[in-house]
C-alpha angles and dihedrals in degrees: 000000000000125000094257090055090049093050091046091048092048090050090051092046090051091052088051093048096264121106105152091146091057089050090053092051091048091051093050090047090051091050089053089048100242141102112275093239090059090045090053092046091051091048091050093046090050091049094054097043114115110254117245114241116233 
């Protein structure tokens, strides 16, 4: 499952009272010692960075 499908599924689960993906993101952010919004932003920024050529 690609990331877009996971985000869409998480959004749908949240609307239905689920949201286990968000809980997992919050746990990883807490482990990294930062707010989950910043954790998500950093992950998105890293995902859209141009890849360095070797």
